[in-house]
N, C-alpha and C positions, 0 to 999 in steps of 0.2 A: 505493499500500500504505500502511495507516495505521500509525501509531506501535505499536499494540496488536498488529497483525499481525507487526510486525517483532520484538517483544518475544517472541511466541509461537513465531516461528521460531528465535529465539536460545536459548530454554529446551527447544525440541525438539533442537536440535543439541546442547545440554549434556548432556541425557539420553541421546542417542545415544552420546556420548563416555563418559560414566560407565558406560553399560551394556556399552561395549565393552572396559573395563578388567577384566581376567580375575578379579581378587579382589572386584570389586563386583558381580558378575552376580547374587549371591545376596541383594542387598540388596532390600527390599521398596520399594513405591512411595512409602510415607511417608519412608524413610530418604534415597531418591532426591532426594525433593522438599526435604527438609531441607537436603541437600549443596548443591543448587541454589540455594536461598535465602540460603546463607552464601558463595556465590561472589562474587568481586570482577572486574569486567571490566577487562582489562589490555591496553594496545597498545603495540608497541616497535617503533621504527624500526630499519631494516637498520643492524647494526653495534653494537646496544646490549647490553651485558652485562645479562643478566636475572638470573641468580644466579651468585655468585662463590665459588669454591672456599674452604672455611674458615671461610665466614660461618654465621650461626646458620639451621639448617634449619627454616624455619617454615611451609611450605605445598607443597602439590602443584599443578602448573599442566596444565591441559586445553589442548592446543594446538589451536585451531579453525581457523586459516589461517596459512599461511607455513612457513618452515623454520629450525631452529636447529642449531647446531654444538655438541657436547659435548666438552670438552677438559680435560686434567689438567696439573697442574705437573710438569715433569721438571728435570734439571740445566740443559738448554739452553734452557729457555723453556716455553711451553705446547706440548702436543702434542694434536693432534685424535684423539679416540677414534672418533666417529661423528657422523652428522647425522640429524636426525629430522624428518620431514615431517608435516604434519597431514594427517588427524586422528591424534592420538597424545597421550600424556602425558610429562611429565618431572618430575623432582624427586621421584620415588617414594620414594627413600631417606631423604628429609626426613621421612616418615611414622615412620620408626624410629631414625633417628641424630639427633645434636645438632648436627652440622655438616654443611655441603654437602661432598661428596666431588668434585666436578666443577664447572667453569664453563661455563655455558650462554649463548651469543651468538647473537642474531638473525641469519642470514644474508639475510633478506628482511624486509620489514614484517611483523610477526607480530601476529595477534590471539588472546587466550588467556582463559582464565579462572583465576583464582586461589583455591584452596579453603585457608583458614588451618588450620594444624595442629591448633589447640586444638579446632576442630570435630570433626576427626578423632578426637581423643583422648575427646572426649565420646561419640562413635559407639562407639569401641572398648570404653569402660566399659560399654556397654548391649549390645554384641555382642563378647564377648571372643574368639570363634574368628575374627573378622575379622583379628586380629594374625597368626594363623597362615596365614590366606589371603594376606596381604601378604608374609609371608616366604617362602611357597612359590613364589609368582610371581616375586618378585625373585631367589630362589636359583636358579629356572629360566632366569632371563634371564641371570644371570652365569654359568651352565654354558653355555649357547648361546655366549655372547660368547668364553668361553675355548677352547670347542672350535673355533670360527671361527678363532681367532688361531693355532692350531697345526695346522689343517688336518684336524682329526678331523671323523667324521661328525656332523652336528647332527641331535639328535632333535627331532622336531617337539614343541612345548609341549604337554601334556595340559591338558584343561581341568579347572580346579578344582571340584570338588564341594563345594560350599560346606555347612558344618555349622551355619551360622547361621540358615538358613531353618527355618520349623518343619517337623516331620516331615512327610513326604508322607502323605497319606491312603491306607489300604490299598485303598480303593475308589474307583471313578469317581464324579463328580458324580451321575450319574443313579442308580447303585446307591445311593449314600449317601441321596439323596432317598427311593427306594423303602423304604429300611430305616427312615427316620424315619416314612414313612407307616405302615409295619406296626406300628412301635412304638406309634404313637397308635391306629392302626385296631383292633388286638386289645382293648385295653380300651374303646375307643368301641363296638365291636360287642357288647359285655357289658353297657354301660352301663345300658340300659333294662329289662334282665332282673331280675326279682325277686331280692333278696338270699337267700343261703342261710339255713336255719333256724337262729335264734339270733344272727343278725348283722344290725345296724340298716342302712338304706339308706346312712347316712353312712359307717359302717363298711366297707360294700361298695364305694362309691367310692374310699374310701381305699385298700383293698386292690387295686383295680383299678389306680390311678395306680402302685402298686408292682409291680404285674405288668407295665405298660408298661415301667417303668424296667428290669425283669429283660431284657425282650425286647431293650431298646435296648443294654444292657451286653452281651448274647449278640453282636448283630449288629455292634456298634461303629461305627456312623454318624458319632458324635460322641464327644470325650473322655468319660472316666468321670465326672469332676467337672462337666461340662455336663450329663449325665443327671441327677445329683443335684439340680442347681439347677432343671432343668425339673421333676423330681417335687415340689419344694417350691413352685414357681409353679402346678403343676396342683391341689396340695392347696388353696392359697389361693383358687384361681379356683373350683374345682368342689365342694369339700368343706366349704366355709365354715371352713377351718383359719386362725385368725389369725397374721399373720407372727410375732408373740412365740413362738408355739407351733412353727411350722414351722422358725424358725431358732433355736430354744432351745438347740440345742446348742453354738453359738458363744459363749454365755455360761456354759457349763458348766465345771465345774473339770477335767473330763477333757479338753476341748479346750485350754484355757489351758495345762494341764500337758503336753500334746502339742506345743503351739508352743515350750513351753520346752525341752522334750527335744530336739526336732529342732533348735532353735537351738544348743544345747550341742553336739549332734553336728556341725553345719556348722562351730562354732568349732574343735573337735578337729580335724576333717578339714582345715580351711584352714590350721591352725597346723602341721600335720604330725605330730601327737601320734599319730593312729591308724596312720599309716605307720610311725612310729618303732616303735610296739609290735609290729607284725607283723614288722619286721625283727629286733627282740630275740627273739622267738619263734622264727623261722627260724634264728638263730644258735645260741640256746641247744639246740635240737634237733639229733640227728646229721645230717650232710649225706647220709645215704642216702635212697633213695625213700621207704622206709616211715617213717623219721625226720621228712622233710619233709611227709608226708601227716599225721603225728601232729600236726606243728607248726601245719599249716593248720586242723585241727580244734580244736585247743586255742586257736588266735587266735580262731575263731569264738565259743567259749566265753567268752573274755575280752572280746571285744569286744561280745557281744551285750548284756548289761546296761548298757553304756556307750554304744551307739548304737542306739536303738530304732527305727530304720528298716531293714528288709531290704534295700531297694535301696541305701541308703546303705552297708551293709556289703558287698554285693556288689560295689559300685562301687570300693571299696578293695581288695577281695580279688582280683577278676578280673585286673587287670594283674600283681599279685604272683604268682598261679597261672601265668600264662603265662611269666613271666620264669623261675620256678623250674622249669617243664617244659623250657624251653630249656637251663638250666643242667644239669640232670640228663641232656641228650642225648636225650630223647624225640622220636621222630617225630610228625607230626601225625596226629591222629585214630586213634592206637593205644591200646591198652588202658592202657597206662603214662599216657599224656597224659590219658586220659578220668579215670583215677583221682585225678590231680592236680587236674582241673578240679572233679570232683564232691566231693573233700575241701572244695575252696573254697566250693561251692554248699551242701553239707550243714552244714557248719560254720557258714555265715552265716546259716543259715535255721531249721533244725529245733529249736533250742533257744530260739527267740523266745518261745513261750508259757510257758517255764519261769521267766522272770524279769518281773516286772511292768513293767519298763522294757525289756524285750526286744523288743517291737513296740507301735505305737500302739493295736492293737485290744484291747489287755489294758485299757486305760483304758477303752474303750467296754464290755466286760464288766463293769468295775467299776461304771460309771455305770448300768448296767441291772439290778444287784443291788438285792434289797429292803435298805433302810436298815441293818437289823440284820446281815445278812450282809456289807454292804458295810464295816461298822466292822471287820469281824473280818479283812479281808485287807489289811494292810500289805505292805511290801516282803518283809519276813522271812516272814510268814505265807504269802504266796503262793509263796514259794520252797519252804517246808516241804512244803506241799500238792503241787506240782509235781515236787519233787527226785527221787522214784524214777522216774518216767516219764522225766525228763531224763536220768538214768544209763542208763536202757536205750535211750533213743534213741541216746545217744553210743556205747553198745557196739554197738547194732545198725548204725549208720553205719560204725564202724570194720571191722566184719564184712563190710560190702558192699564196701568198699574193697578190702580184702584179697582177697575172692571175684574182684573185677574184674580185678585184676593181682597174682597170688599169688607170682610169680617174679622180679620186677625186681629188680636188684641194682645198679641205676645209683647212683653218687654225684655229688654236686655240689660245684663248687669254692667254698671259702670267699670267694674273691676278690672276686666280684660283691657279695655281701652286705656284706663289709668296706667296700668302695668306696663302697657307697650310705650306710652309716652315717658315713663320713668325709665324704661330700658333704652330708649333712643336718646335720652339726656338732654343737655342743652343744645341751642342751635350751634352746628359747628362753624369752623372757618369755611370749609368747602360749601356748606349750605348757604352761607353768606355770599360767597363768591358765585355761585350759581344763580342765586336770586338776584344779584346786582347785574350779571350777565343778561338775564331774561328781561330785567328792568330797561337796560341799555338798549335791547333789541326791540321791544315794543315801543319804548318812547321815540327811539329813532325812526321806527316805521310811522308813527303817529306825526312826526314832524318833518318826514321826507320830503313832502311837497314844498316846504318852507326852506328846508336845508339844501334842496336840489342837488342831492347826492344819490348815486345808484344805490339800490336796496342791497345789493351784494356786499358794498362797502360796509353798510350799517351791521350786516351778518357778520362779516368777517371781524369788525371791531368787538362785537358782541363775544364772539368766539374766542378772541383772544383775552379779553377779560375773564372768561372761565378757565383758560389756560393759565394766565397769570396768577390767577387766585388759587391755583392748585386742584380745581374741581375737575378738571380734565387732562387726565395723564394720557401717556402714550397707550397704556392698555385699554383704559377706557374709550378712547377715540378709536382704537382697533376693534373692539369686541362690543362696544355699546350701540354703535351705530349700524343701522341696517343698511349696509353696502349694496347688498342684492338689489332691494328696492331704488336705491340711488342709481345703480346702473340701467335699471329698467326706465327709471324716470329720465335719466340723461339721453338715452336712445330716443325715447318718445318726444322728448322736448325737440330734439333734431327732425322728428317725423314731419312736422309741421311744415319746415323748410322743404324737405324732400317732397311733399305733397303737392306743394306751391310751385316747385321748380317743373313738375309734371302736368300742371294745371289740373290736379286731381280735385283741390278744393273748389277750383270755379266750376268744374263739371259737375260735383254734388250739389253745389248751389243752383246750378241750372236744372238739375233734375228735381231738386224738391220745391223750387219756386213756384212751379205751376200749382203743385198740390196745396201750398200755402195759400195762393191766391184763391184757389177754388174754395178752400175753406172760408175764408174772409174775415172770420171773427177771431181777433189775437187770443182771446182766452180759450178758444177751441184749438188754436195752433199749439199753445202751450200744453193743453191737455194731451193732444196727440204726440207730442213731443216726450211728455213724462210717460205715455203708454208704451212709447217706442223703447224707451230705456228698459222698462219693466220687463218687455219681451226679449231684449238682448239679456238682461241678467237671469232670465230663465235659462239660458244657454251658457252664458260666461260668468265666471267668478267676478268679485267685486273689483279687484285691482285691475286686471286687463280690460274688463268692460268700461270702467272709468276712464282709463287712459285712451282707449281707442275711439270712445264716443266724443271725449273733449277734442282731440286732435281732428276727427273728421267733421264735427258739427259747429265747434266755435268759429272757426274762420269763414263758415259758410252762413252765419247769422245775419250779415246784412242783405244776402238773398232773399232772406224771409222777412225783411224788414223789422228785425229784432236786434236788440243789443246783443253783443257778444257775451257780456257778463251775464246777462238774463238766463241765455242758453247755457252757458257753462254753470251758473248756479243750479239750474233745474237738473240738469244733468248729475251733477255732484249730490243733491238731495236724494235724487231716485236711486242713484246707485247704491247709496247707504242704507236702503231698506231692502227687504228680502221677502219672497213668496216661498221658494224651496230653501228650507235651512241648510241643507247640505251644500249648497252653492254659495254660502256666506262664510268666508274666511274667519271673520271675527267669532262667530259662533263655534266653529271648529276649534278655534283656539281657546275660547273661554271654557269649552267643554274639557279640552286636555288638561287645562291648568286647575280645573275643580273635580277632578276624576269622574266626568259625567254624572255627579251627584244631585245637580240643582234643577235641572227641567228636562222634560221629554221632548220629543219630536213633535208630538201633538200641541203642546203649549207654545213650542217654538214657532209652529205654522200660524197658530191663532195670533201672536203677538206680531208676527211678519206682515201677515195680510192686514191686520189693523193698522200697522204703522205705515205699510204702503197706501193704504186707502186715505188716511190722514194727510200723508205728505201729498198726494195727489190733489186733494181738496184745497191745500194750503197754498201750493204754488199757482193755482188758477186765482184764489182770493186776493194773492199779491198783485196781480196785474194791474188794477187800478193804482194802486200805491206806487209801482214803478213807473207808470205813466206819469203820475202826478209829480214825481221828482225829476222826471225828464231823462229817464234811462231806458225807457221801453222801445 
């Protein structure tokens, strides 16, 4: 056997040992290879002390051959706790504690591999969930040891389901390949057909690429941001779109502002400011069922302009809503628990379109408006235009929650909330820094028309405030921001320019203009637009549906005789409602974070249909108001 073969066998043995460690099973092959590369070969003769109790805990050992004894110090000397025979590991607690908790001595000649602690710490920084996995595995081992000591029944260890691996695809590999083929095949089958009247060949091909993207977003063979990148690549390869145009969205003020807004949100979440705000609101409102429903709704109103990401707000609200439901004594999936859940969902979502900083797609709407209309909508002007709809949406959501559970008289103890507030302590320096950053951001947007500076500059200054105050460090900036959504956002920001270059926006306007004119009544046009959004949402999930509809319809608004802002606002409001619960990513996320304890599909359907109906009614009611302030 050659030296190379011996090394290969050693590496294979190391990999098998690592794969045998419960908390390391979720690591991918790259992480395993990195750990193997950092390991050190170690040989110990029988009787050698390998690690000593009280020494610095600096490594994990993979026991490849031999047997070791684990002992601890007691008054009369060392007492043996257990023996470990290869293949196994020891020194696991050294990954979490500063000192060794036991002495390990070789009972026979031992061959092992030592992996330094600092290599694990680097891996933990990149895979934070690994720390939970290690703690879970060690807690299980300690529990089994204690049970064995007193003669209790020993429960078999449950396999740890790692959260650090990438989410499993919803489809098999073969199904995903088939869906990719369909997404490419649909536009390919239409590629050589003559373009519709009034549309150039280039515009036809640009539109077909977007059709293929819509099919891919529907079937979901790959993540949504990957579909967006594939669209940009297809535009460049087939429609002679230059990269500067396909990726122009990444250089736009809207994209830079979105990065700043999400960065500030990440700083607020990491510092605990958002959690503190929710606790304060829960304490201020009465500890009754209805009082806490009101608290969750108001918390949504307060957090919406501060955290311009729907999923970020839901991530903060979901655990609070579950804890609150338990504190109120609600059983799982009852009308009462569902009311608490939907107070959190509706409070975190429906008012997003009302504030310029409420959801990042509002910046997309702003970027698609004509220059004259764009200059009109600062933060305050946006709020004034959207305020009646926001008030009616809030009232409508309150009525839905009351109808869902009209009789609950449960009360929550103040003890849990008070204990949480005591645990979180005084306002930290990082909380103050993130609060100051969001204040600079919103005040800057309020006075942006007077200051006459680009909104991107305001966003960057606010972001620098968060960074300078220590609220946003390198790790939070990397892991706390939804970069996948920002990639999707950047590509679709540039999509508006791509569509204009091929005349697709003009063609869409020419197609829908006769329809609008035949309807005649502006209120009815708005109603038809809202109904069209609902139909699209029956097919596409919220995120791709919102982006596609905004990119296609906002530039075409003048052809309808409507304001681009009104069209964008109506689309945003309706996209955030749902008829099919499983087509709404927010509900899927909320369910996952609350272990599917709080509401049923039937309850979600009832709330979704009610919210959709109220939103339809509200956008029509607001038409006279928009006409009165001169933006219709």
